C-alpha angles and dihedrals in degrees: 000000000000099000093138096051114088133192092267092059092047090051091050091049091049093051091046090050090050091054095042101041101025128228095286097056100034097082093051091047091050090050090050091050090049093050091047092050090049090052092049090049091049091049092050092047091048093049091048092049091047092050091047091051094048098042098038112182091359088070091070091051088051092050095050096075089046090053089049089053090049089054089051089055088059091047115141113192092198091060092047093052092046091049093050094047102038104017119117118238102221097182099030094238116124122217090255091059097256112142116194106215098176135006116275115260118236112258115267116246116259116261114273115258116245111251116238114257114255113276130216117240110279095022116127119229118257116262120234107215092200093057096051 
């Protein structure tokens, strides 16, 4: 629940609470926060269990998109680029569905152009209407 809060932040909150509430009220405030967090956690667990009981197997289908979104939260573009550039395709099928069955052949050279027939001196070259 508090994955992003480290010990340094907790220490700063404790010192701020000590200055704001004072040493006589801080223990009771910490106990109240603990009880409130426990209640919230129990409510969330109860709601999840109730949904799971009512939906049955549909609950897992409902959780799958949420798990996919959770994976997107932990998305690291550097890892994705490195995987695409340097990753090994074990089965030969790309993410877009393309499966390379054999190596690509080099392109064949274009057909050679026909040389113009020899012209007599003073003759003009023929005009290709498609080229003009």
